[in-house]
N, C-alpha and C positions, 0 to 999 in steps of 0.2 A: 375938533381933533388933531392933534399935533405930530408931526413929520414921524415920531417916534412911532408913535402908535397905528399909524398906516404901513409901514413896516413890519410891525408885529402880525396884525391880519393879514395882511397879504404875505407871511409865513404860513400862517395857519391855512390859509386856500390853497397852499401848492400841497401841503402836506399829502392831504388824500388822495393826488394823482400820483405823486413818490410811491405811497405806498401800494396803488393797485400797480404801477407798473413791476415793483419787485413781487407780487403775487404773481405773475403771467410770465415769469421766466424760467419756461420748460422747453426740453431738448425739441427743437421742431425739425423739418426736413434739411434745414439749412444750417443746423446747427451740428458739431462735432460730436459722437459719444461719448462718453465716461471711459477713460482707460481701465481697464479691468483686467485682474490675473487668476485665472482658475486651476486648479489641479483637480485631475481624475480622483472620481470616490474609488473605494473600494473595489467596486465590482468592474472598471473597467478594467481592460484587457486588449492586450498590444500584441495583435497576429496579423505576421506578413500575410498580404494576399497575393504576391509571387514566389515561383520557386527561385532557391539559390542559386547561382551560376555555377558553383562547385558542387551541387548534388548529382551523381550520376542518373540518367534518364531510363536506365533498366531496371526492371522490376527486382528491388532487393529479395523476395523470397525464393526468388531463383538461384540456385548452388551455381556458382562457377563450376565448367567441367576441366577446363585448363589451368596450367601454370602461372602464375604471373610472369608478365615478359620480363619485369622490372628485377625479379628474387632469382636467382640462382638453384638449379639444382643440383643439389651433391649426388655425385655419381658413385663414391667408395668412402667407407671410413677413413677419417684423416690418419696421416702417422704412414710411416715406412710398410708397404704391401707386404706379406709374407707368401712368399714362392714356395709352391708345392713340387718338388722335386718328382720329374717323370721317371714310372718307373722303369727299371734297366729289364732288356731283354736278354735270355737267358743266351749264350755262346753255344752254340753248339760245336763241337771238334768234328773236322773233317780231314781227308788224306792230303787237299789242298796245303795244308797247315804245316805240312810235315817236309821237310830237306828232301830232295830228289839224290840219286846217288851222283849224277851231272854236277850237282853244286857242288857237294862233297869234294869229287875230282878236280874240278875248277878248282877251289881253292886251296887243296891241298896236292899238287900238280904231278904226274910221272910217277905214282904211288898206286897206281890203278884200280881207286877206289869207286866203288859199286856197291847200288841197295839192293840186298838181297831177299830172299823168301823167308817168311815167319816171321817170330816176335824179334824183338830184340834183345840180346841174352842177357844177364844181370849181371850191372859195372862193379867194380871193384869192390867200391862201398857199400853192395846192398841194395836192397829195394827201397829200402828208407831213404837214401838220396836220389831216388828217383821220383816222390811221391809224399804227400801228406795225409793229415786226416780230412774224410770229408768228401773223398773225391766221388764227384758224380757222373764222371766220365773220363775214358781215358783211349790213346792209342801209342803205335810205338813204331817204327821202323829199326832194322839193323842194314848195316853197312860192314862191308870188308872189302880189303885188299886182295883176296887169295892165299896170302901168304904169312903175315906174322901180326897183323893187325886187326882190328875189329874194332866195331863199336855202334851206337844207336842214339835215336832219340825217342824221349817219351814227353806227353802230351798229359796235362792233366785237368781237368774242369771241376771248378769249385761252384758253391752257391753264389759266391760275391768275392768284389776285391780284398775285403777283406777276410774273409776265409782264406785266400790267394795268398795274401801276405803273410798270414800264419804258416800256410805249407812251404813258404819259401824259405822263409827263417829256419822252418821244422830241418831241411832240405841242407839246407848250409851249414847248418850243427851237426847233422850226421854225417858230412862227408869232411867235416874238421875232426871229427874225433874218428872217424873212418875204423871200424873197430869188428866191420864185418867181414872182413878179409884179413887175418893178421898174415904178416909175414913170416916166411919161413924163419926158424932159429938163425939162420947163418944169413939172414938177409935183416934190414933195417929200412926204414919209410920216414921221410919227411916232405914237408910242404915248402917245393920251389917256389910257386906263383900263387895269389891272392891277391885280387886286384877288384876295382869297380869298373865297368865301361856302361857308357851313356849308353842303352838301348833300354827300347821300351820303359816300363814303368823302374824295372830295377833290374840291372844284370852284373851277375859275380861270375870271375872265371876263377877255378881254384886248380892245383894240378898237384899230384902227390908224385911224388917219386921214388919206386923202390929200387933198392941198391945191395948188391953183395956184402957183407964183412969178409975184413982182410982173411979169415978163417976159411974161407969157400972163393979164392980167386977164378974158379971156373964156371962160375955161375951169372948168370944174364942179370941185367936190370932191365926195369920196365917204369913206362910214362905212363899216368891217367889221368888226363886233362877231362877237366867239368865246366860246364856253362850252362849258369841258372839264370833264366828270364823269368820276370814276370809279368805279364800284359794283360792288366783286367783280372778278370776272374780265373785265366788259363795260366799254367807254369809250363816252362820248355825245359826240358834237361836234356843235353848234349853230351856225351860221356864218353871217353877212347879206353883202349888199352893195347899196349905196344910192346915189343921188346924192343930194348934199348933207351934212349933219351924220349920217343915217341915224336910227334908230330912239331913242328915249330911252332911257338907261342904265337908268331904271328900268322901263319896257317889258321891253326885253331882260333882266333878271334876273327878271321874270315868266316871262318863257317858260325860262326857266334853270330855274327851279324846276320848271315843271311836267315840262321833261322829265327832270328828276333825278326826281321823285316816280314816272314808269312806271318807273323800272330795277328798282324793289322795293325 
C-alpha cells in the first residue's frame, strides 16, 4: 500500500472518534449555562412587598377632626369689614344743662342779673324762635335784673341730631324774619348782628335792634339778642330783651359760651 493509501485509511479510522466527541458536547457542571432573556407573561404581576415611605401609617378610614396645620383657617370674609353703628342713647334734659343766674351775672357784671322762678317769658320773635318741630322734651329758665331787662334759656330735645339740625335751621329762619312781634308804627327794627361762633355742633348769634322813628323822638329803643346752639339732639336758645341798646356784644357772647359748655 502506498503512502497515500495509509493516510486515507488513518483518516477514516479517526473520523468515528471525532463524531463521538461532538455527540457528547452537552452542558455539564463545569460548563457555563447558555444566556437567555425572558419576559413575564400576561399573568405576571408586579406587587410591592413593602409599604411606601410617603404613605401615612394612620388608618385612612378615620376622618381627621382638626384643621391641617399647613392650611390657614379664614376668620372673616375678605374685603373691607362693614361697621355696625352703635345705637345712640337718648339724651335726657336736666336742670344742670341750664345756665345759672350766677353765670349770667358773671358774664354781664354790675347789672344785677339773677335767675327767677317760673318759666321764661316768650321772647320778642315768638315761640317759633325757641323750638322746632318734633320736640321730645323741653326745659327753660328765666333771668331778670329786676329793672328793665329780662331773658331766658330754652332747651329742646329731638329724636336725633338730624331732627335737631332741622329745628336749628327753623329757629334761625324765624328769628331772621321776626314777624311775631312787629314794632309799633312809630318804630323800626333791623338786625345789627348775625354771626357764627365755634360752639357746640353749631352756634349763631343774631341781634335785633328796635329803634324809634323821628316822628316819635321820646320813645325808647330796645335790644333783643339771640344765641342759638345745637349740640347733638339738643338745641339751646338764649334770648334777652332790654330797654336801650341792650347787653354788650362781648358780654352776650360770654353768656352764649357758658350755655354751650353746659350741653356737654
